[in-house]
C-alpha positions in Angstrom: -68.6 3.4 21.4 -67.4 6.0 19.0 -68.0 9.7 19.4 -67.9 12.8 17.1 -68.3 16.5 18.2 -68.4 19.5 16.0 -69.5 23.1 16.0 -71.4 24.0 12.8 -72.4 27.3 11.3 -75.5 26.4 9.2 -79.3 26.9 9.2 -80.9 24.5 11.7 -83.5 23.1 9.2 -81.0 22.6 6.5 -78.6 20.8 8.8 -81.2 18.5 10.3 -82.6 17.6 6.9 -79.1 16.8 5.6 -78.3 14.6 8.5 -81.5 12.6 8.3 -81.4 12.1 4.5 -77.7 11.5 4.5 -77.8 8.8 7.2 -80.9 7.1 5.8 -79.6 7.1 2.2 -76.2 5.9 3.4 -77.2 2.3 4.1 -80.1 0.1 2.9 -80.6 -1.0 6.5 -80.6 2.5 8.1 -83.7 3.5 10.0 -84.8 6.6 12.0 -85.7 5.3 15.4 -87.1 8.5 16.8 -86.5 12.2 17.5 -87.2 14.7 20.3 -87.0 18.4 19.9 -87.0 20.9 22.8 -87.1 24.6 22.7 -86.8 27.1 25.6 -86.4 30.8 25.2 -83.9 31.2 22.4 -82.4 27.8 22.7 -83.3 24.5 21.0 -82.1 20.9 21.3 -82.7 17.9 19.1 -81.9 14.3 20.0 -82.3 11.8 17.1 -81.5 8.1 17.1 -80.6 6.1 14.0 -79.9 2.4 13.6 -78.4 0.2 11.0 -77.2 -3.3 10.4 -73.4 -3.8 10.4 -72.2 -6.5 8.1 -68.7 -6.4 9.6 -70.0 -6.9 13.1 -73.0 -9.0 12.2 -75.2 -6.9 14.5 -77.1 -3.7 14.7 -75.5 -0.4 15.6 -77.2 2.7 16.9 -76.2 6.3 16.6 -77.6 9.2 18.7 -77.2 12.6 17.2 -77.7 15.6 19.6 -77.9 19.2 18.3 -77.9 22.2 20.5 -78.2 25.9 19.5 -78.6 28.9 21.8 -80.2 32.1 20.5 -79.2 31.8 16.8 -75.6 31.0 17.6 -73.6 28.1 16.1 -75.0 24.5 16.3 -73.2 22.2 18.6 -73.3 18.5 17.6 -72.5 15.4 19.5 -72.9 12.0 17.9 -72.3 8.7 19.8 -72.6 5.2 18.3 -73.1 2.0 20.3 -73.9 -1.6 19.9 -71.1 -2.6 17.5 -69.4 -5.3 19.5 -70.1 -9.0 19.8 -68.0 -9.7 23.0 -69.6 -10.2 26.3 -67.2 -8.4 28.7 -65.0 -6.2 26.4 -65.5 -4.5 23.0 -63.4 -6.3 20.4 -65.1 -5.2 17.2 -66.1 -1.5 16.8 -65.7 -1.4 13.0 -69.5 -1.0 12.6 -69.7 2.0 15.0 -66.8 3.8 13.2 -68.3 3.2 9.8 -71.7 4.6 10.9 -70.0 7.7 12.3 -68.0 8.1 9.1 -71.3 8.4 7.2 -72.2 11.3 9.4 -68.8 12.9 8.9 -69.4 12.8 5.2 -72.7 14.7 5.6 -71.1 17.2 8.0 -68.1 17.9 5.7 -70.6 19.5 3.3 -71.0 22.2 5.9 -67.3 22.9 6.5 
């Protein structure tokens, strides 16, 4: 597992589009596995799952990106990757997870 958390000051729609397109264009094997969006009062939350093949790990890696915004405030992002290990009992190879998360970091750096 690898994890990234940030607070971002950007328009919601612009950020969500940049994340989706950046991740999907970042690897030929990237896919959008699904998304849920919830709104309540002035708050909104989005949970999106991406997946891609990791050549280094010789397996598939998933990344869940959660965005939360309350009443027009900043957007809080949490991204967690999983599935990048080949071991049975311990994780010995997390290169694929970190590489996937680094692609998201590149997208988010455009909003810094």
